[in-house]
VOVO-670214 format. One record per residue (C-alpha): residue number from 1; x, y, z; residue in three letters. Coordinates in steps of 0.001 Angstrom, whole numbers, always signed. Example, Ala and Ser with C-alpha at 12.3 -4.5 7.8 and 13.67 -1.06 7.14 Angstrom:
BEGIN
SITE,1,+12300,-4500,+7800,ALA
SITE,2,+13670,-1060,+7140,SER
//
This chain:
BEGIN
SITE,1,+15076,+48311,-77400,MET
SITE,2,+14405,+51183,-74776,GLU
SITE,3,+12347,+53575,-75690,LEU
SITE,4,+12810,+57337,-75833,LEU
SITE,5,+10110,+59472,-72787,ASN
SITE,6,+8528,+61802,-75611,LEU
SITE,7,+5970,+62705,-73280,THR
SITE,8,+6997,+66393,-72719,MET
SITE,9,+7570,+67301,-76374,SER
SITE,10,+5469,+68253,-79157,TRP
SITE,11,+5017,+64669,-80675,ILE
SITE,12,+4173,+64012,-77412,GLY
SITE,13,+975,+66261,-76829,PHE
SITE,14,-110,+65697,-80014,SER
SITE,15,-851,+62273,-79658,VAL
SITE,16,-2694,+62715,-76573,LEU
SITE,17,-4689,+65495,-77612,PHE
SITE,18,-5516,+63238,-81239,ILE
SITE,19,-6376,+60365,-78834,PHE
SITE,20,-8404,+62585,-76299,ILE
SITE,21,-10407,+64131,-79250,ILE
SITE,22,-10601,+60958,-81491,GLY
SITE,23,-12262,+59374,-78404,TYR
SITE,24,-14782,+61776,-77359,TYR
SITE,25,-16059,+61054,-80576,PHE
SITE,26,-16677,+57425,-80444,ILE
SITE,27,-18405,+57800,-76851,ALA
SITE,28,-20853,+59703,-78816,ASN
SITE,29,-21158,+58053,-81589,GLU
SITE,30,-24654,+58264,-81563,GLU
SITE,31,-24985,+61814,-80821,LYS
SITE,32,-22814,+62540,-84140,TYR
SITE,33,-23864,+59221,-86253,GLU
SITE,34,-20588,+58671,-86986,ILE
SITE,35,-19415,+55000,-86941,ASP
SITE,36,-17038,+54235,-84124,LYS
SITE,37,-14314,+53216,-86366,SER
SITE,38,-13685,+56139,-88168,VAL
SITE,39,-12382,+58058,-85133,PRO
SITE,40,-10746,+54135,-83760,ALA
SITE,41,-9086,+54216,-86790,LEU
SITE,42,-7642,+58162,-87678,PHE
SITE,43,-6012,+58532,-83592,ILE
SITE,44,-4410,+54764,-84213,GLY
SITE,45,-3574,+55413,-88414,ILE
SITE,46,-2181,+59243,-87701,VAL
SITE,47,-427,+58871,-84032,SER
SITE,48,+2248,+56835,-85498,PHE
SITE,49,+2351,+58576,-88708,ILE
SITE,50,+3161,+62048,-86405,LEU
SITE,51,+5538,+59488,-84572,ILE
SITE,52,+7654,+58141,-87428,ALA
SITE,53,+7278,+62179,-88704,ILE
SITE,54,+8830,+63840,-86243,TYR
SITE,55,+11356,+60711,-86011,TYR
SITE,56,+12524,+61332,-89353,TYR
SITE,57,+12852,+64815,-88597,MET
SITE,58,+15375,+64898,-85386,ASN
SITE,59,+17198,+62224,-87274,GLY
SITE,60,+16410,+59492,-84668,LEU
SITE,61,+16648,+56186,-85336,ASN
SITE,62,+13293,+55309,-87364,ILE
SITE,63,+13731,+51338,-87761,HIS
SITE,64,+12315,+52064,-83407,HIS
SITE,65,+9205,+53069,-84935,VAL
SITE,66,+9290,+50482,-87700,HIS
SITE,67,+9296,+47250,-85184,ASP
SITE,68,+7060,+49011,-83030,GLU
SITE,69,+4388,+49306,-85493,ALA
SITE,70,+5014,+45671,-86669,GLU
SITE,71,+4744,+44707,-82708,SER
SITE,72,+1499,+46084,-82313,VAL
SITE,73,+0,+44916,-85849,ILE
SITE,74,+975,+41749,-84390,LEU
SITE,75,-931,+42143,-81366,GLU
SITE,76,-3725,+43110,-83501,ILE
SITE,77,-3452,+40569,-85241,ALA
SITE,78,-3922,+38038,-83332,GLU
SITE,79,-7260,+38882,-81700,ILE
SITE,80,-8775,+40283,-85534,VAL
SITE,81,-8525,+36969,-86591,PHE
SITE,82,-9815,+35131,-83264,PHE
SITE,83,-12675,+37156,-83596,LEU
SITE,84,-13153,+36746,-87235,PHE
SITE,85,-13334,+33154,-86724,VAL
SITE,86,-15604,+32955,-83523,ALA
SITE,87,-18045,+35813,-85868,MET
SITE,88,-17976,+34155,-88484,THR
SITE,89,-19876,+30759,-86398,TYR
SITE,90,-21965,+33577,-84788,ILE
SITE,91,-23116,+34592,-88066,GLU
SITE,92,-23609,+30467,-89222,SER
SITE,93,-25462,+29764,-85981,LEU
SITE,94,-28019,+32562,-87239,ILE
SITE,95,-27828,+31593,-90484,HIS
SITE,96,-28822,+27726,-89754,MET
SITE,97,-31498,+28833,-87627,GLY
SITE,98,-30559,+28244,-83760,VAL
SITE,99,-31238,+31201,-82451,PHE
SITE,100,-34626,+32120,-84292,ASP
SITE,101,-35139,+28475,-82614,SER
SITE,102,-34067,+29272,-79413,LEU
SITE,103,-36424,+32500,-79173,LYS
SITE,104,-39564,+30631,-80185,TYR
SITE,105,-38686,+27865,-77680,ASN
SITE,106,-39058,+30206,-74496,LEU
SITE,107,-41354,+32414,-75750,ILE
SITE,108,-44028,+29790,-76392,SER
SITE,109,-43050,+28043,-72701,LYS
SITE,110,-46035,+30116,-70628,GLY
SITE,111,-43617,+32007,-68851,PHE
SITE,112,-43797,+34828,-66253,THR
SITE,113,-42459,+37900,-67225,TYR
SITE,114,-40319,+37080,-63549,ARG
SITE,115,-39266,+33822,-65641,LYS
SITE,116,-38430,+34954,-68704,LEU
SITE,117,-36652,+37995,-66932,PHE
SITE,118,-34515,+34878,-65224,TRP
SITE,119,-34248,+32158,-67621,VAL
SITE,120,-32340,+35063,-70245,THR
SITE,121,-30639,+36114,-67418,GLY
SITE,122,-28202,+33165,-67541,PHE
SITE,123,-28728,+32807,-70998,LEU
SITE,124,-26816,+35311,-71753,ALA
SITE,125,-24324,+34361,-68499,PHE
SITE,126,-23149,+31438,-69225,PHE
SITE,127,-23753,+31614,-73498,ILE
SITE,128,-21122,+35050,-73394,SER
SITE,129,-18032,+32372,-72248,PRO
SITE,130,-18398,+31031,-75326,ILE
SITE,131,-20277,+33202,-78169,ALA
SITE,132,-18764,+37182,-76503,ASP
SITE,133,-20572,+39362,-74880,ASN
SITE,134,-21838,+41739,-77707,LEU
SITE,135,-23122,+38906,-79060,THR
SITE,136,-24989,+37100,-76873,THR
SITE,137,-26577,+40469,-75513,ALA
SITE,138,-27482,+41381,-79160,LEU
SITE,139,-29287,+38007,-79315,ILE
SITE,140,-30934,+37911,-75798,LEU
SITE,141,-32232,+42040,-76258,SER
SITE,142,-33589,+40568,-79150,THR
SITE,143,-35858,+37940,-77691,VAL
SITE,144,-36487,+40815,-74919,LEU
SITE,145,-37941,+42866,-77877,ILE
SITE,146,-39918,+40059,-79252,THR
SITE,147,-41418,+38593,-75844,ILE
SITE,148,-42366,+42783,-75544,GLU
SITE,149,-42364,+45893,-77218,LYS
SITE,150,-44489,+48470,-75466,THR
SITE,151,-43984,+46835,-71027,LYS
SITE,152,-41066,+49328,-69806,LYS
SITE,153,-41306,+47178,-65950,GLU
SITE,154,-40214,+44226,-68124,PHE
SITE,155,-38147,+45597,-70786,LEU
SITE,156,-35522,+48150,-69154,VAL
SITE,157,-34510,+45402,-65701,PRO
SITE,158,-34268,+42791,-68300,GLY
SITE,159,-32227,+44757,-70723,ALA
SITE,160,-30265,+45410,-67718,ILE
SITE,161,-29953,+41972,-66542,ASN
SITE,162,-28945,+40781,-69884,ILE
SITE,163,-26104,+43156,-69687,VAL
SITE,164,-24776,+42767,-65855,VAL
SITE,165,-24762,+38561,-67010,ALA
SITE,166,-23435,+38866,-70078,ALA
SITE,167,-20409,+41134,-68855,ASN
SITE,168,-20637,+38737,-66032,ALA
SITE,169,-20027,+35607,-67653,GLY
SITE,170,-17369,+36695,-69960,GLY
SITE,171,-15064,+38160,-67405,ALA
SITE,172,-14491,+34044,-66379,TRP
SITE,173,-13589,+33050,-70348,SER
SITE,174,-10908,+33803,-72225,PRO
SITE,175,-13493,+33841,-74879,PHE
SITE,176,-15881,+35752,-73237,GLY
SITE,177,-14590,+39617,-74094,ASP
SITE,178,-12338,+41442,-75593,ILE
SITE,179,-10312,+42260,-72328,THR
SITE,180,-10003,+38466,-71325,THR
SITE,181,-8723,+37108,-74246,LEU
SITE,182,-5609,+39867,-74684,MET
SITE,183,-5098,+39189,-71142,ALA
SITE,184,-5178,+35501,-71944,TRP
SITE,185,-3227,+35886,-75553,THR
SITE,186,-638,+38073,-73853,ALA
SITE,187,+158,+35368,-71013,GLY
SITE,188,-967,+36861,-67941,LYS
SITE,189,-2731,+33794,-67112,ALA
SITE,190,-3586,+29888,-68160,HIS
SITE,191,-7024,+28934,-69185,PHE
SITE,192,-7813,+27389,-66492,VAL
SITE,193,-6961,+30289,-64161,ASP
SITE,194,-9912,+32268,-66098,PHE
SITE,195,-11890,+29520,-64493,LEU
SITE,196,-11241,+30844,-60847,PHE
SITE,197,-13676,+33721,-61544,LEU
SITE,198,-16912,+32074,-61400,PHE
SITE,199,-17570,+31877,-58152,PRO
SITE,200,-17170,+36013,-57945,SER
SITE,201,-18307,+36534,-61677,SER
SITE,202,-22300,+34883,-60445,ILE
SITE,203,-22309,+35780,-56960,ILE
SITE,204,-22180,+39723,-58359,GLY
SITE,205,-24888,+38654,-61210,TYR
SITE,206,-27098,+37134,-58906,LEU
SITE,207,-27048,+39786,-56186,VAL
SITE,208,-28507,+42071,-59051,THR
SITE,209,-30540,+39940,-61066,ALA
SITE,210,-32313,+39170,-57058,PHE
SITE,211,-32588,+42600,-56518,LEU
SITE,212,-33491,+43672,-60158,LEU
SITE,213,-36671,+40946,-60467,SER
SITE,214,-37988,+42379,-57586,ARG
SITE,215,-40095,+44960,-59821,VAL
SITE,216,-40380,+42864,-62750,VAL
SITE,217,-44012,+41995,-63294,PRO
SITE,218,-45333,+38296,-62356,ASP
SITE,219,-47715,+38521,-65616,THR
SITE,220,-47703,+36732,-68890,LYS
SITE,221,-47330,+37566,-71990,PRO
SITE,222,-49238,+37270,-74722,HIS
SITE,223,-49450,+34310,-77003,PHE
SITE,224,-50574,+33151,-80115,ASP
SITE,225,-49248,+29536,-81183,PRO
SITE,226,-52019,+30420,-84077,ASN
SITE,227,-49664,+33185,-85510,LYS
SITE,228,-46759,+31906,-84976,GLU
SITE,229,-44834,+29283,-87195,GLU
SITE,230,-42456,+27326,-84761,LYS
SITE,231,-38992,+27528,-86690,PRO
SITE,232,-37584,+25097,-87284,LYS
SITE,233,-33144,+24861,-87853,MET
SITE,234,-31885,+23245,-91222,LYS
SITE,235,-29684,+20759,-91453,GLU
SITE,236,-26307,+20679,-90313,GLY
SITE,237,-26734,+22768,-87379,ALA
SITE,238,-26085,+20491,-84817,THR
SITE,239,-23158,+19825,-86506,ASN
SITE,240,-21772,+23922,-86380,ILE
SITE,241,-22549,+23649,-82811,ILE
SITE,242,-20182,+20572,-82201,PHE
SITE,243,-17744,+22038,-84735,LEU
SITE,244,-18229,+26003,-83223,GLY
SITE,245,-17089,+23777,-79234,ILE
SITE,246,-14310,+22198,-81175,ILE
SITE,247,-13138,+25145,-82637,THR
SITE,248,-12461,+26555,-78401,ILE
SITE,249,-10971,+23055,-77920,ILE
SITE,250,-7904,+24015,-80630,CYS
SITE,251,-8011,+27348,-79677,ALA
SITE,252,-6731,+25828,-75363,VAL
SITE,253,-4189,+23431,-77201,ILE
SITE,254,-3053,+25882,-79524,SER
SITE,255,-2511,+28456,-76738,HIS
SITE,256,-1414,+26496,-73575,GLN
SITE,257,-130,+23140,-75219,VAL
SITE,258,+1296,+24038,-78395,LEU
SITE,259,+2600,+27984,-77658,ASP
SITE,260,+833,+28999,-81169,PHE
SITE,261,-1760,+31863,-80918,PRO
SITE,262,-4743,+31258,-79541,ALA
SITE,263,-6291,+32289,-83225,MET
SITE,264,-4590,+29318,-84826,TRP
SITE,265,-6670,+27208,-82839,GLY
SITE,266,-9550,+29292,-84474,MET
SITE,267,-8298,+29391,-87947,MET
SITE,268,-7929,+25875,-87661,PHE
SITE,269,-11821,+25726,-86962,GLY
SITE,270,-12776,+27519,-89656,LEU
SITE,271,-10922,+25425,-91758,VAL
SITE,272,-13419,+23115,-90854,LEU
SITE,273,-16421,+25214,-91293,LEU
SITE,274,-15401,+25351,-94192,LYS
SITE,275,-15368,+22112,-95195,LEU
SITE,276,-18967,+21539,-93877,HIS
SITE,277,-19936,+24332,-95843,SER
SITE,278,-18271,+22557,-98451,TYR
SITE,279,-20277,+19378,-97686,LYS
SITE,280,-23375,+21586,-97453,LEU
SITE,281,-23301,+22774,-100970,THR
SITE,282,-22772,+19906,-102193,LYS
SITE,283,-25639,+18553,-100993,ARG
SITE,284,-28111,+20995,-100552,PHE
SITE,285,-26929,+23726,-102909,GLY
SITE,286,-25236,+27246,-102042,LYS
SITE,287,-28995,+28649,-101075,GLU
SITE,288,-28659,+26205,-98098,HIS
SITE,289,-25380,+27492,-96186,PHE
SITE,290,-22618,+28593,-97396,ASN
SITE,291,-19933,+30487,-95146,VAL
SITE,292,-18966,+33278,-97313,PHE
SITE,293,-22086,+34444,-97025,GLU
SITE,294,-21313,+34328,-92850,SER
SITE,295,-18646,+35847,-93759,MET
SITE,296,-19640,+38489,-95388,ALA
SITE,297,-22019,+39431,-92107,LYS
SITE,298,-19856,+39942,-90019,ILE
SITE,299,-19583,+43232,-88298,GLU
SITE,300,-15987,+44807,-89530,ASN
SITE,301,-16691,+47924,-88299,ASN
SITE,302,-16467,+46230,-85396,THR
SITE,303,-12784,+44998,-86081,LEU
SITE,304,-11386,+47887,-87604,LEU
SITE,305,-13100,+49282,-84183,PHE
SITE,306,-10235,+47070,-82056,PHE
SITE,307,-7711,+47481,-85156,PHE
SITE,308,-7343,+51559,-84046,GLY
SITE,309,-8365,+51571,-81000,ILE
SITE,310,-5184,+49547,-80371,LEU
SITE,311,-2895,+50640,-82744,ALA
SITE,312,-3424,+54561,-80286,ALA
SITE,313,-2588,+52629,-77099,VAL
SITE,314,+467,+51313,-78416,GLY
SITE,315,+1673,+54374,-79705,ALA
SITE,316,+530,+55795,-76264,LEU
SITE,317,+3324,+52846,-74556,TYR
SITE,318,+5522,+54087,-77363,PHE
SITE,319,+5330,+57637,-76339,ILE
SITE,320,+6081,+57013,-72530,GLY
SITE,321,+2323,+58323,-71307,TRP
SITE,322,+1600,+54559,-70027,LEU
SITE,323,+4854,+54441,-67797,SER
SITE,324,+3678,+57934,-66333,LEU
SITE,325,-358,+55663,-65784,ALA
SITE,326,+1976,+52781,-64585,SER
SITE,327,+2849,+54765,-61527,ILE
SITE,328,-279,+53701,-59828,VAL
SITE,329,-35,+50770,-59498,TYR
SITE,330,+2936,+51113,-57299,GLN
SITE,331,+2332,+50816,-53733,GLU
SITE,332,+3464,+53976,-52891,ASP
SITE,333,+552,+55513,-54215,TYR
SITE,334,-2873,+53216,-54863,LEU
SITE,335,-1819,+49710,-55073,GLY
SITE,336,-2292,+46772,-57615,PRO
SITE,337,-5650,+46421,-55974,THR
SITE,338,-6921,+49840,-55451,MET
SITE,339,-6000,+50101,-58562,ALA
SITE,340,-7288,+47280,-59813,ASN
SITE,341,-10618,+48399,-58227,ILE
SITE,342,-10306,+51792,-59814,GLY
SITE,343,-9945,+50450,-63177,VAL
SITE,344,-13692,+48903,-62998,GLY
SITE,345,-14886,+52049,-62730,PHE
SITE,346,-12817,+53814,-65028,LEU
SITE,347,-14096,+51152,-68346,SER
SITE,348,-17673,+52082,-67758,ALA
SITE,349,-16401,+56045,-68533,LEU
SITE,350,-13969,+54944,-71499,VAL
SITE,351,-15406,+51332,-72008,ASP
SITE,352,-12676,+48655,-71048,ASN
SITE,353,-11551,+47515,-74254,VAL
SITE,354,-8393,+50909,-74083,PRO
SITE,355,-8586,+50876,-70264,VAL
SITE,356,-7281,+46790,-70205,MET
SITE,357,-5127,+47359,-73466,SER
SITE,358,-2859,+50061,-72077,ALA
SITE,359,-2531,+48499,-68299,ILE
SITE,360,-780,+45150,-70556,LEU
SITE,361,+1263,+47687,-72589,LYS
SITE,362,+2020,+49354,-68931,ALA
SITE,363,+2266,+46248,-67624,ASN
SITE,364,+2656,+46999,-64269,PRO
SITE,365,+4699,+44708,-61032,ASN
SITE,366,+1692,+41960,-60323,MET
SITE,367,+1358,+38772,-59039,ASP
SITE,368,-1793,+36555,-60615,LEU
SITE,369,-4225,+37481,-58329,SER
SITE,370,-4742,+41176,-59352,ASN
SITE,371,-4634,+40330,-63374,TRP
SITE,372,-6923,+38118,-62208,MET
SITE,373,-9155,+40746,-60340,LEU
SITE,374,-7943,+43606,-63099,VAL
SITE,375,-9743,+40846,-65725,THR
SITE,376,-12932,+40854,-63532,LEU
SITE,377,-13636,+44361,-62610,THR
SITE,378,-12700,+45223,-66342,ALA
SITE,379,-15022,+43443,-67248,GLY
SITE,380,-18176,+44125,-64768,ILE
SITE,381,-17227,+47606,-64366,GLY
SITE,382,-18369,+48211,-67520,GLY
SITE,383,-22026,+47684,-66726,SER
SITE,384,-22027,+51011,-64627,LEU
SITE,385,-22846,+53081,-66723,ILE
SITE,386,-24997,+51781,-69962,SER
SITE,387,-22456,+53242,-72586,PHE
SITE,388,-19808,+51503,-70300,GLY
SITE,389,-19054,+48162,-72475,SER
SITE,390,-19631,+46976,-76203,ALA
SITE,391,-22875,+45264,-74848,ALA
SITE,392,-24288,+47912,-73209,GLY
SITE,393,-24053,+49915,-76411,VAL
SITE,394,-25456,+46474,-78552,GLY
SITE,395,-28677,+46979,-75828,VAL
SITE,396,-29396,+50727,-76180,MET
SITE,397,-29293,+50433,-80749,GLY
SITE,398,-32068,+47316,-79875,LYS
SITE,399,-34462,+48727,-77333,LEU
SITE,400,-34153,+52346,-79131,LYS
SITE,401,-35862,+54777,-76223,GLY
SITE,402,-36065,+51697,-73779,ILE
SITE,403,-33290,+50869,-72739,TYR
SITE,404,-31184,+54119,-72160,THR
SITE,405,-28561,+55936,-70481,PHE
SITE,406,-31308,+57236,-67753,GLY
SITE,407,-32999,+54492,-67469,SER
SITE,408,-30283,+52914,-66477,HIS
SITE,409,-28774,+54983,-63977,LEU
SITE,410,-31606,+54803,-62153,LYS
SITE,411,-31258,+50817,-61062,TYR
SITE,412,-27249,+51602,-60885,ALA
SITE,413,-27361,+50953,-57300,TRP
SITE,414,-27796,+47455,-57763,THR
SITE,415,-24766,+47100,-60006,ILE
SITE,416,-22536,+48258,-58004,LEU
SITE,417,-23304,+46232,-54857,LEU
SITE,418,-22885,+43220,-57214,GLY
SITE,419,-19473,+45015,-57963,TYR
SITE,420,-18236,+44760,-54530,PHE
SITE,421,-19721,+41687,-54225,VAL
SITE,422,-17945,+40521,-56629,SER
SITE,423,-14410,+41922,-55603,ILE
SITE,424,-15284,+40454,-51981,ALA
SITE,425,-15775,+37305,-53524,ILE
SITE,426,-12612,+37021,-55644,TRP
SITE,427,-10456,+38403,-51952,TYR
SITE,428,-12131,+35689,-50234,LEU
SITE,429,-10432,+32936,-52937,GLN
SITE,430,-7364,+34527,-53779,PHE
SITE,431,-6328,+36448,-51092,VAL
SITE,432,-8064,+34430,-47840,VAL
SITE,433,-7656,+31505,-48464,LEU
SITE,434,-4760,+32439,-51315,GLY
SITE,435,-5427,+30800,-54572,LEU
SITE,436,-2979,+32328,-56223,ASN
//
């Protein structure tokens, strides 16, 4: 189906205007105290309704709008159901005391602030490829505020370290960030291709972390073991961890081998979790573990936000705006490499989800190396500004008044250096050594 270019019509300008206004309220969520899912859903749903009205009024084939809406719904469903299962597992692990146990083990070791800085950073880097960057950042920022509630010389660099580590760790896994998940499910790279971004991700992160660690005090936080009760994981918690690993394997096999959507394997993992829940309920009662309670704790506003923003980007694509945006990828303009480097800075300002969605919709002609580059830059570029990624926004909420836009900006130069180091490693791997 060949789409009409409606960019210069009233509907084209209306959809673009609605997107800009809606995104203003998304970016200023805290200022107006309105959940970001509300403007996201508004611009996504209303845009398609207006497009359908325009087609109806002008006697155009409205089935084209129907087909595009169905395509967008399918794309959204694959991502939302994937995240739904992942979030259910995370909430289940929280309920079973896995993360409380982790938190206690960290603060009871007698580590200095600087050692805790490195430990939480490495945990964020290696947990986020599995648990996603937002969840990882929220968990470990809770650990930070548990260790120390007032010492900004530890909390600020520690918070930045977690955000950078979570975003960098998420960049080399299809499960680590919504942008990598989108690129993977869109078929732009195989599962193993993302693993080649590991050197770029970790070396860039280490550069930033090393520079940040120099300002972290090398003294020990106060910890009284007599006042802190050691938490214990509930019976069956280890099995849920094991089932989570099995679920990830099923998602990979589902997408790479069976040519099913990755969410199909995730839904099979949900079946396994429900069976385990049934077993534990029969043995210990519903209070011990009920998978439906874990589902009830999922942040539905996050899922609805993704629904709305992906629908909005789909409307911009249908109108023709993204075709104009893809011009910058042509060799006569910036070309793929420079455009993708610029994506990192754009994702810091706009958020990487709509940016990656727009790029996938525009579908510029790029080889694997540049698809890996845009995955990398969209992920780590969001760390440049405090609200440039979901992880950053989440940590700002956890450490209100401590981790702020201004406190982050003070150390942004360390993140920028790490950003360019990551790109340099990518260039060495994919261009110089030809890993393509």
